[in-house]
A tleap script that builds the chain and sets N, CA, C and O, in Angstrom:
source leaprc.protein.ff14SB
mol = sequence {
  NMET LYS LYS ASN LYS LYS MET LYS LEU LYS
  THR HIE ARG GLY ALA ALA LYS ARG PHE LYS
  ILE THR SER THR GLY LYS ILE MET ARG TRP
  HIE SER GLY LYS ARG HIE LEU LEU GLY THR
  LYS LYS PRO ARG ARG MET ARG LYS LEU LEU
  ASN LYS VAL GLN VAL ASN LYS ALA ASP GLU
  ARG ASN ILE ARG LEU ALA LEU PRO TYR GLY
  CLEU
}
set mol.1.N position { -89.761 67.628 89.337 }
set mol.1.CA position { -88.718 68.805 88.544 }
set mol.1.C position { -87.736 69.527 89.792 }
set mol.1.O position { -87.958 69.449 91.000 }
set mol.2.N position { -86.802 70.115 89.246 }
set mol.2.CA position { -85.667 70.704 90.242 }
set mol.2.C position { -85.975 72.196 89.851 }
set mol.2.O position { -86.330 72.469 88.704 }
set mol.3.N position { -85.817 73.274 90.943 }
set mol.3.CA position { -85.854 74.666 90.467 }
set mol.3.C position { -84.622 75.373 91.057 }
set mol.3.O position { -84.159 75.236 92.189 }
set mol.4.N position { -84.219 76.099 90.128 }
set mol.4.CA position { -83.151 76.832 90.840 }
set mol.4.C position { -83.177 78.024 91.488 }
set mol.4.O position { -83.703 79.043 91.039 }
set mol.5.N position { -82.563 77.913 92.644 }
set mol.5.CA position { -82.906 79.046 93.630 }
set mol.5.C position { -81.514 79.868 93.500 }
set mol.5.O position { -80.403 79.548 93.079 }
set mol.6.N position { -82.039 81.038 94.032 }
set mol.6.CA position { -80.995 82.441 93.849 }
set mol.6.C position { -80.311 81.784 95.266 }
set mol.6.O position { -80.959 81.051 96.013 }
set mol.7.N position { -79.036 82.133 95.487 }
set mol.7.CA position { -78.355 81.819 96.770 }
set mol.7.C position { -78.500 82.852 97.513 }
set mol.7.O position { -78.896 83.892 96.987 }
set mol.8.N position { -78.215 82.808 98.902 }
set mol.8.CA position { -77.982 83.557 99.622 }
set mol.8.C position { -77.267 84.379 99.837 }
set mol.8.O position { -76.108 83.998 99.676 }
set mol.9.N position { -77.383 85.782 100.259 }
set mol.9.CA position { -76.331 86.689 100.344 }
set mol.9.C position { -75.515 86.867 101.426 }
set mol.9.O position { -76.353 86.992 102.319 }
set mol.10.N position { -74.564 86.952 101.890 }
set mol.10.CA position { -73.536 86.914 102.993 }
set mol.10.C position { -73.977 88.383 103.358 }
set mol.10.O position { -74.360 89.146 102.472 }
set mol.11.N position { -73.922 88.721 104.540 }
set mol.11.CA position { -73.711 90.014 105.053 }
set mol.11.C position { -72.032 90.134 105.764 }
set mol.11.O position { -71.290 89.427 106.445 }
set mol.12.N position { -72.011 91.368 105.178 }
set mol.12.CA position { -70.412 91.585 105.538 }
set mol.12.C position { -70.365 91.860 107.472 }
set mol.12.O position { -71.028 92.611 108.187 }
set mol.13.N position { -69.683 91.243 107.668 }
set mol.13.CA position { -69.871 91.063 109.286 }
set mol.13.C position { -69.073 92.312 109.952 }
set mol.13.O position { -69.330 92.734 111.079 }
set mol.14.N position { -67.979 92.891 109.020 }
set mol.14.CA position { -67.512 94.253 109.841 }
set mol.14.C position { -68.658 95.462 109.743 }
set mol.14.O position { -68.888 96.201 110.700 }
set mol.15.N position { -69.350 95.569 108.460 }
set mol.15.CA position { -69.942 96.390 108.708 }
set mol.15.C position { -71.338 96.073 109.420 }
set mol.15.O position { -72.071 97.020 109.707 }
set mol.16.N position { -71.881 94.226 109.832 }
set mol.16.CA position { -72.903 94.671 110.841 }
set mol.16.C position { -72.817 95.138 112.002 }
set mol.16.O position { -73.708 95.608 112.709 }
set mol.17.N position { -71.164 94.938 112.311 }
set mol.17.CA position { -70.500 95.480 113.412 }
set mol.17.C position { -70.825 96.955 113.956 }
set mol.17.O position { -71.091 97.238 115.124 }
set mol.18.N position { -70.756 97.727 113.002 }
set mol.18.CA position { -70.355 99.335 112.805 }
set mol.18.C position { -71.981 99.862 112.570 }
set mol.18.O position { -72.519 100.782 113.186 }
set mol.19.N position { -72.532 99.101 111.618 }
set mol.19.CA position { -74.176 100.083 111.209 }
set mol.19.C position { -75.349 99.532 111.735 }
set mol.19.O position { -75.356 98.306 111.851 }
set mol.20.N position { -76.254 100.101 112.050 }
set mol.20.CA position { -77.551 99.518 112.328 }
set mol.20.C position { -78.279 100.168 111.768 }
set mol.20.O position { -78.243 101.393 111.653 }
set mol.21.N position { -79.328 99.153 111.186 }
set mol.21.CA position { -80.458 100.179 110.540 }
set mol.21.C position { -81.605 100.370 111.304 }
set mol.21.O position { -82.037 99.332 111.806 }
set mol.22.N position { -82.439 101.733 111.621 }
set mol.22.CA position { -83.344 101.743 112.398 }
set mol.22.C position { -84.880 101.195 111.487 }
set mol.22.O position { -84.910 100.987 110.274 }
set mol.23.N position { -86.069 101.045 112.447 }
set mol.23.CA position { -87.323 100.724 111.314 }
set mol.23.C position { -87.527 101.395 110.495 }
set mol.23.O position { -88.127 100.955 109.514 }
set mol.24.N position { -87.145 102.648 110.544 }
set mol.24.CA position { -87.663 103.481 109.364 }
set mol.24.C position { -86.768 103.691 108.154 }
set mol.24.O position { -86.917 104.429 107.180 }
set mol.25.N position { -85.756 102.809 108.492 }
set mol.25.CA position { -84.689 102.701 107.532 }
set mol.25.C position { -83.712 103.635 107.152 }
set mol.25.O position { -83.500 103.831 105.956 }
set mol.26.N position { -83.053 104.271 108.077 }
set mol.26.CA position { -82.189 105.025 108.337 }
set mol.26.C position { -80.974 104.321 108.906 }
set mol.26.O position { -81.135 103.386 109.691 }
set mol.27.N position { -79.626 104.772 108.508 }
set mol.27.CA position { -78.442 103.823 108.615 }
set mol.27.C position { -77.788 104.788 109.845 }
set mol.27.O position { -77.627 105.999 109.691 }
set mol.28.N position { -77.518 104.234 110.802 }
set mol.28.CA position { -77.179 104.975 111.795 }
set mol.28.C position { -75.472 104.260 112.290 }
set mol.28.O position { -75.185 103.104 112.601 }
set mol.29.N position { -74.739 105.298 112.207 }
set mol.29.CA position { -72.942 104.985 113.129 }
set mol.29.C position { -73.017 105.519 114.221 }
set mol.29.O position { -74.017 105.940 114.803 }
set mol.30.N position { -71.440 105.515 114.682 }
set mol.30.CA position { -71.027 105.971 116.085 }
set mol.30.C position { -69.976 107.013 115.716 }
set mol.30.O position { -69.443 107.075 114.608 }
set mol.31.N position { -69.728 107.825 116.740 }
set mol.31.CA position { -68.679 108.657 116.151 }
set mol.31.C position { -67.294 107.849 116.325 }
set mol.31.O position { -67.436 106.687 116.707 }
set mol.32.N position { -65.922 108.313 116.090 }
set mol.32.CA position { -64.759 107.701 116.384 }
set mol.32.C position { -64.325 108.341 117.256 }
set mol.32.O position { -65.114 109.034 117.898 }
set mol.33.N position { -62.683 108.341 117.650 }
set mol.33.CA position { -62.345 109.443 118.827 }
set mol.33.C position { -62.388 109.122 120.009 }
set mol.33.O position { -61.660 109.821 120.713 }
set mol.34.N position { -62.960 108.324 120.546 }
set mol.34.CA position { -63.271 107.889 121.960 }
set mol.34.C position { -62.313 106.576 122.673 }
set mol.34.O position { -62.609 105.896 123.656 }
set mol.35.N position { -61.211 106.504 121.901 }
set mol.35.CA position { -60.192 105.069 122.330 }
set mol.35.C position { -59.094 105.803 123.208 }
set mol.35.O position { -58.795 105.346 124.311 }
set mol.36.N position { -58.607 106.739 122.794 }
set mol.36.CA position { -57.419 107.342 123.491 }
set mol.36.C position { -57.047 108.683 123.249 }
set mol.36.O position { -57.274 109.141 122.129 }
set mol.37.N position { -56.487 109.426 124.154 }
set mol.37.CA position { -56.175 110.698 124.447 }
set mol.37.C position { -57.394 111.371 124.759 }
set mol.37.O position { -57.862 112.424 124.327 }
set mol.38.N position { -57.851 110.476 125.671 }
set mol.38.CA position { -59.450 111.216 126.149 }
set mol.38.C position { -58.996 112.381 127.108 }
set mol.38.O position { -59.925 113.175 127.257 }
set mol.39.N position { -57.975 112.703 127.738 }
set mol.39.CA position { -57.366 113.613 128.689 }
set mol.39.C position { -57.579 115.125 128.263 }
set mol.39.O position { -57.917 116.116 128.910 }
set mol.40.N position { -57.235 114.919 126.853 }
set mol.40.CA position { -57.184 116.519 126.345 }
set mol.40.C position { -58.512 117.079 125.863 }
set mol.40.O position { -58.783 118.278 125.800 }
set mol.41.N position { -59.464 115.868 125.464 }
set mol.41.CA position { -61.107 116.359 125.111 }
set mol.41.C position { -61.948 116.694 126.302 }
set mol.41.O position { -61.708 116.276 127.435 }
set mol.42.N position { -62.799 117.356 126.027 }
set mol.42.CA position { -63.429 118.253 126.767 }
set mol.42.C position { -64.934 117.609 126.887 }
set mol.42.O position { -65.702 117.458 125.937 }
set mol.43.N position { -65.202 117.248 128.302 }
set mol.43.CA position { -66.455 116.767 128.655 }
set mol.43.C position { -67.783 116.863 127.906 }
set mol.43.O position { -68.728 116.084 128.022 }
set mol.44.N position { -67.682 118.323 126.837 }
set mol.44.CA position { -68.934 118.450 126.128 }
set mol.44.C position { -68.722 117.585 124.877 }
set mol.44.O position { -69.641 116.864 124.489 }
set mol.45.N position { -67.119 117.642 123.995 }
set mol.45.CA position { -66.885 117.224 123.347 }
set mol.45.C position { -67.621 115.745 123.516 }
set mol.45.O position { -68.659 115.376 122.966 }
set mol.46.N position { -66.767 114.998 124.452 }
set mol.46.CA position { -67.259 113.152 124.876 }
set mol.46.C position { -68.598 113.146 124.444 }
set mol.46.O position { -69.105 112.546 123.496 }
set mol.47.N position { -69.141 113.964 125.347 }
set mol.47.CA position { -70.834 113.698 125.248 }
set mol.47.C position { -71.428 113.377 123.845 }
set mol.47.O position { -72.103 112.423 123.459 }
set mol.48.N position { -70.906 114.604 123.136 }
set mol.48.CA position { -71.663 114.412 121.809 }
set mol.48.C position { -70.880 113.225 120.898 }
set mol.48.O position { -71.520 112.313 120.375 }
set mol.49.N position { -69.644 113.333 120.793 }
set mol.49.CA position { -69.502 111.608 120.573 }
set mol.49.C position { -69.978 110.671 121.127 }
set mol.49.O position { -69.524 109.646 120.616 }
set mol.50.N position { -70.743 110.437 122.006 }
set mol.50.CA position { -71.211 109.210 122.349 }
set mol.50.C position { -72.577 108.769 121.609 }
set mol.50.O position { -72.901 107.584 121.537 }
set mol.51.N position { -73.357 109.823 121.060 }
set mol.51.CA position { -74.291 109.960 120.472 }
set mol.51.C position { -74.198 109.380 118.861 }
set mol.51.O position { -73.122 109.427 118.265 }
set mol.52.N position { -75.318 108.881 118.277 }
set mol.52.CA position { -75.139 108.218 116.968 }
set mol.52.C position { -75.313 109.085 116.282 }
set mol.52.O position { -75.783 110.128 116.737 }
set mol.53.N position { -74.991 108.953 114.941 }
set mol.53.CA position { -75.344 110.017 113.888 }
set mol.53.C position { -75.519 109.167 112.540 }
set mol.53.O position { -74.824 108.218 112.180 }
set mol.54.N position { -76.487 109.670 111.960 }
set mol.54.CA position { -76.798 109.044 110.632 }
set mol.54.C position { -75.657 109.306 109.452 }
set mol.54.O position { -74.960 110.251 109.082 }
set mol.55.N position { -75.859 107.997 109.099 }
set mol.55.CA position { -74.742 107.766 107.747 }
set mol.55.C position { -74.726 108.788 106.191 }
set mol.55.O position { -75.732 108.648 105.495 }
set mol.56.N position { -74.032 109.416 105.856 }
set mol.56.CA position { -73.710 110.119 105.069 }
set mol.56.C position { -74.657 109.336 103.603 }
set mol.56.O position { -74.749 108.110 103.546 }
set mol.57.N position { -75.273 110.214 102.546 }
set mol.57.CA position { -75.921 109.890 101.656 }
set mol.57.C position { -75.016 109.019 100.537 }
set mol.57.O position { -75.479 108.106 99.853 }
set mol.58.N position { -73.934 109.391 100.506 }
set mol.58.CA position { -73.085 109.185 99.610 }
set mol.58.C position { -72.655 107.497 100.033 }
set mol.58.O position { -72.625 106.635 99.155 }
set mol.59.N position { -72.391 107.237 101.244 }
set mol.59.CA position { -71.974 106.122 101.441 }
set mol.59.C position { -73.167 105.216 101.584 }
set mol.59.O position { -72.998 104.007 101.432 }
set mol.60.N position { -74.262 105.657 101.841 }
set mol.60.CA position { -75.676 104.782 102.241 }
set mol.60.C position { -75.488 103.131 101.379 }
set mol.60.O position { -75.233 101.994 101.779 }
set mol.61.N position { -75.805 103.826 99.851 }
set mol.61.CA position { -75.787 102.442 98.978 }
set mol.61.C position { -74.527 101.397 99.159 }
set mol.61.O position { -74.765 100.235 98.833 }
set mol.62.N position { -73.326 101.675 99.606 }
set mol.62.CA position { -72.548 100.766 99.482 }
set mol.62.C position { -73.075 100.089 101.115 }
set mol.62.O position { -73.103 98.859 101.147 }
set mol.63.N position { -73.384 100.654 102.117 }
set mol.63.CA position { -73.834 99.986 103.307 }
set mol.63.C position { -74.868 98.942 103.048 }
set mol.63.O position { -74.898 97.755 103.375 }
set mol.64.N position { -75.947 99.893 102.185 }
set mol.64.CA position { -77.089 98.806 102.004 }
set mol.64.C position { -76.581 97.221 101.462 }
set mol.64.O position { -77.013 96.162 101.919 }
set mol.65.N position { -75.521 97.371 100.337 }
set mol.65.CA position { -75.048 96.143 99.812 }
set mol.65.C position { -74.417 95.361 100.722 }
set mol.65.O position { -74.200 94.154 100.608 }
set mol.66.N position { -74.065 96.216 101.813 }
set mol.66.CA position { -72.936 95.295 102.426 }
set mol.66.C position { -74.195 94.491 103.732 }
set mol.66.O position { -73.923 93.360 104.136 }
set mol.67.N position { -75.158 95.022 104.127 }
set mol.67.CA position { -76.060 94.254 104.830 }
set mol.67.C position { -77.275 94.240 103.997 }
set mol.67.O position { -78.018 95.216 103.890 }
set mol.68.N position { -77.481 92.978 103.341 }
set mol.68.CA position { -78.584 92.769 102.511 }
set mol.68.C position { -79.763 92.432 103.199 }
set mol.68.O position { -80.850 92.459 102.622 }
set mol.69.N position { -79.650 92.133 104.324 }
set mol.69.CA position { -81.161 91.361 105.245 }
set mol.69.C position { -81.020 92.678 106.274 }
set mol.69.O position { -81.033 92.285 107.440 }
set mol.70.N position { -80.907 93.932 106.179 }
set mol.70.CA position { -81.015 94.865 107.189 }
set mol.70.C position { -80.863 94.582 108.395 }
set mol.70.O position { -81.774 94.544 109.221 }
set mol.71.N position { -79.549 94.330 108.629 }
set mol.71.CA position { -79.202 94.305 110.394 }
set mol.71.C position { -79.048 95.339 110.968 }
set mol.71.O position { -78.809 95.345 112.176 }
savepdb mol mol.pdb
quit
């Protein structure tokens, strides 16, 4: 007898490169604004931009759908 299996879900590759899910389940993202016009930005501001930050609750559901296996 043949069983119908569910299809595997595909990971959204763009989301996989932009977001990371921690071991506790938080979704982290990087700050933008580090590519050009760096001479006008203060060192303190650049240090703050280097850190990761947690994703907004409003965006969390869509990101989880894009990353079904928690990459």
